[in-house]
C-alpha positions in Angstrom: 0.3 -0.2 0.1 1.4 3.5 -0.9 2.7 5.3 2.4 1.0 3.1 4.8 2.0 3.9 8.5 1.1 1.6 11.1 0.7 1.0 15.3 3.9 -0.8 16.2 3.5 -4.6 16.2 5.5 -7.8 17.5 6.8 -8.0 14.2 8.0 -4.7 14.2 11.3 -4.9 15.4 12.5 -6.9 12.5 14.8 -5.2 10.5 13.4 -5.3 6.5 14.3 -3.6 3.6 12.0 -2.3 0.5 14.3 -1.6 -2.4 13.1 0.4 -5.3 9.7 0.9 -3.8 8.7 3.6 -5.5 5.1 4.2 -4.5 4.9 1.3 -2.4 6.0 1.1 1.1 5.8 0.7 4.5 6.8 2.2 7.7 7.6 -0.3 9.3 10.0 -0.9 6.5 13.4 0.9 5.6 12.6 2.0 2.2 14.8 2.9 -0.9 14.1 4.2 -4.5 15.7 6.6 -6.8 13.3 9.6 -6.3 12.2 9.2 -2.7 8.3 10.2 -2.6 7.9 10.8 1.6 10.6 11.0 4.1 10.1 7.2 5.0 12.3 6.7 1.8 15.7 6.6 1.4 17.3 7.6 -2.2 19.6 5.8 -3.3 20.8 4.2 -7.1 20.3 0.8 -7.1 23.5 0.5 -9.1 25.7 1.9 -6.4 26.6 -0.9 -3.4 23.5 -0.9 -0.7 24.5 1.6 2.3 23.9 -0.8 4.8 26.6 -2.9 7.3 26.7 -6.9 6.3 24.2 -9.2 8.1 21.7 -6.1 9.0 18.4 -7.4 7.6 15.9 -10.5 8.4 14.1 -9.7 5.4 14.8 -7.8 1.9 12.3 -7.1 -1.2 12.8 -6.1 -4.7 9.2 -5.8 -6.5 9.6 -4.7 -10.1 12.9 -3.4 -10.0 15.3 -6.3 -11.5 14.4 -6.2 -15.2 14.9 -2.1 -15.6 18.5 -3.1 -14.4 21.3 -4.1 -17.1 22.0 -8.1 -15.7 25.1 -7.5 -14.3 24.2 -4.7 -12.1 21.1 -7.2 -11.5 23.1 -9.7 -10.6 25.3 -7.3 -8.2 22.1 -5.9 -6.3 21.1 -9.6 -5.9 24.7 -10.3 -4.2 24.6 -7.3 -2.4 21.3 -8.1 -0.8 22.8 -11.6 -0.1 25.4 -9.6 2.1 23.2 -7.4 4.0 20.8 -10.5 5.0 21.0 -11.9 8.4 22.0 -16.0 8.2 19.0 -17.3 7.6 17.2 -13.9 6.4 14.3 -13.9 3.3 14.9 -12.5 0.1 11.8 -11.7 -1.8 11.7 -10.6 -5.5 9.0 -10.4 -7.9 9.4 -9.3 -11.7 7.1 -9.3 -15.1 6.7 -13.5 -15.3 8.2 -13.8 -19.2 6.9 -16.9 -19.3 3.5 -16.2 -18.5 3.4 -13.8 -21.0 5.0 -15.9 -23.5 2.1 -18.7 -23.0 0.1 -15.9 -23.4 1.3 -14.9 -26.6 1.1 -18.4 -27.6 -2.6 -19.3 -27.3 -3.6 -15.6 -28.6 -1.9 -16.7 -31.6 -3.5 -19.6 -32.2 -6.6 -18.3 -31.6 -5.9 -15.0 -33.9 -4.7 -17.4 -36.5 -8.3 -18.8 -36.8 -9.9 -14.8 -36.9 -11.2 -15.6 -33.3 -11.8 -11.8 -32.1 -11.2 -12.3 -28.1 -7.7 -13.9 -29.5 -7.2 -11.0 -31.8 -7.6 -8.2 -28.8 -5.4 -10.6 -26.5 -2.7 -10.7 -29.2 -2.7 -7.4 -29.3 -2.3 -6.8 -25.7 0.1 -9.2 -25.1 2.4 -7.9 -27.9 2.6 -4.6 -25.7 3.6 -6.4 -22.9 6.6 -8.7 -24.4 7.9 -5.5 -26.0 7.0 -2.7 -25.8 8.9 -1.8 -22.6 12.2 -2.6 -24.2 11.6 -0.8 -27.2 10.1 2.3 -26.8 12.0 5.5 -27.6 9.5 7.9 -24.9 7.6 7.3 -21.8 4.8 5.5 -21.6 5.6 4.0 -25.1 2.5 2.5 -27.3 1.1 0.6 -24.2 -0.1 4.3 -22.9 -1.3 5.4 -26.0 -3.3 1.7 -26.6 -4.6 2.6 -22.5 -6.1 5.7 -23.5 -8.5 5.0 -26.2 -11.4 3.5 -25.2 -11.7 -0.3 -25.0 -14.7 -2.6 -24.8 -15.5 -4.5 -21.9 -14.3 -7.3 -22.2 -10.9 -6.6 -23.1 -10.7 -4.1 -20.5 -11.6 -7.1 -18.0 -8.4 -8.1 -19.8 -6.2 -5.8 -19.3 -7.2 -5.0 -16.4 -6.7 -8.6 -15.2 -3.0 -8.8 -16.6 -1.7 -5.1 -15.0 -4.4 -4.6 -12.3 -5.9 -1.2 -11.0 -2.8 0.6 -10.3 -1.3 -0.5 -13.7 -4.4 0.9 -15.6 -4.2 4.0 -13.2 -0.2 4.8 -13.2 -0.8 5.7 -17.3 -2.6 8.5 -17.1 -1.2 10.1 -13.8 2.0 8.0 -12.2 2.0 10.5 -9.0 -1.2 11.3 -8.4 -2.1 8.4 -5.4 0.9 10.9 -3.9 0.6 13.6 -1.3 0.9 16.7 -2.4 4.2 17.1 -0.9 5.3 14.2 -2.4 3.8 15.0 -6.1 5.6 18.2 -5.7 8.9 16.5 -4.9 8.8 14.4 -7.8 7.3 16.6 -10.2 9.9 18.9 -9.3 12.5 16.0 -10.0 11.2 15.5 -13.9 11.4 19.1 -14.5 15.4 19.6 -13.3 15.8 16.5 -15.5 13.9 17.6 -18.5 15.8 21.2 -18.2 18.8 18.9 -18.5 18.3 16.9 -21.0 17.0 19.8 -23.4 19.9 21.8 -22.5 21.9 18.7 -23.8 19.6 18.6 -26.7 20.7 21.8 -27.6 24.5 21.7 -27.4 24.5 18.5 -28.8 22.3 19.4 -31.8 24.8 22.3 -32.5 27.3 20.1 -32.4 26.4 16.9 -33.7 22.8 18.4 -35.6 19.5 16.4 -35.4 20.4 13.2 -36.0 22.9 13.7 -32.8 20.0 15.2 -31.2 17.8 12.7 -31.1 20.2 10.0 -30.7 21.2 11.4 -27.0 17.4 12.0 -26.2 17.0 8.2 -27.1 19.9 7.3 -25.1 19.0 9.4 -22.3 15.7 8.3 -22.3 16.7 4.3 -22.1 19.0 5.3 -18.9 15.9 6.7 -17.3 14.9 3.7 -15.6 11.6 3.1 -17.1 12.8 0.9 -20.3 13.2 -2.5 -19.6 16.7 -4.3 -19.7 16.3 -8.2 -19.2 13.1 -10.0 -18.9 12.8 -13.4 -15.9 11.3 -16.5 -15.5 11.1 -19.2 -12.6 14.3 -20.7 -14.2 16.5 -18.0 -14.6 15.2 -16.2 -11.5 15.8 -19.2 -9.6 19.2 -19.7 -11.0 20.3 -16.1 -10.8 19.8 -16.2 -6.8 20.8 -19.6 -6.2 24.0 -18.3 -7.4 24.5 -15.7 -5.5 24.1 -18.6 -2.7 20.4 -18.5 -1.8 18.9 -21.8 -0.5 15.5 -22.8 -0.9 14.4 -21.2 -3.9 10.9 -21.5 -4.9 7.7 -19.8 -6.8 5.2 -18.2 -4.3 1.9 -16.6 -4.5 1.4 -13.1 -4.1 -0.5 -13.4 -1.2 2.1 -16.4 0.3 5.4 -15.4 1.9 8.3 -16.7 4.4 8.1 -12.8 5.5 5.7 -12.9 9.2 3.1 -11.5 8.8 4.2 -10.2 5.1 0.5 -10.1 4.0 0.0 -7.3 6.8 2.2 -5.0 4.7 0.0 -5.0 1.9 3.0 -4.7 -0.3 1.2 -7.0 -2.3 -2.0 -7.3 -2.4 -4.9 -4.6 -1.9 -8.2 -5.2 -1.1 -7.6 -8.8 -1.9 -7.1 -8.6 -5.2 -3.1 -8.5 -6.9 -1.3 -5.2 -7.0 0.9 -6.2 -10.4 -1.6 -9.4 -11.6 1.5 -10.0 -14.2 4.5 -10.9 -11.9 6.3 -13.9 -10.7 6.8 -14.1 -6.9 10.6 -15.7 -6.1 11.9 -16.2 -2.8 15.3 -17.6 -1.2 16.9 -17.7 2.1 19.9 -17.1 3.5 21.8 -20.6 4.8 21.7 -20.2 8.4 25.4 -20.7 10.0 26.2 -24.2 11.3 
């Protein structure tokens, strides 16, 4: 849940880390994000080492973060998660589920080839899920344009089942659910970044012309954090966690976790509904000392 504050509980004494939290954080956790939305969130670039001592945390959690990092940076982050976890600690990583997308793509393709209307609608959407956030050159990409147009009831239900209510809302105004101060902070940061891009683009245009300026703008956008740099399935993510040193790695459901009272924090479920339904949820344990 965005910006959750709660009364202390027995588990609140546990040391918990939520990295790349965006607007989904809980005051019982230490929350990190590149652009903090609240005093409860610490600003930190996740391509740099986590700013914490070894073996500090009982659990480490990151949702829809790893895919935005280049694979080498994602592996470094997982190594760092292992470092800051106490022996016996739990890591929970959530990413878009590549396997689920591919299976849906194949079934939709088969139906679309028979000119089944519902299959064609699913096909159009799943192609966006697979590629748009990888290849887009402007914020929102073709997915935002798709969601901005009127959709039939059947397709609206299908899309909602893939991205959830939050996903559908985020494409129109991603900061509207934050507090006024948080909105100003995020929009102020965006304005500064925009000014820098304009200045850099103008300078590059003088030196290299329109093609050079366009290339700079595309490169800056692709490094902004919105684009997906990699995708994961249950095999590749599980193998990555095992290579770092985690054991007992397994796929979990959104409301299922070895982290004590995890559901109470409402990081995955809101009002009983999965916040990001297209997700793969994987947990692992740092081996306890013998």
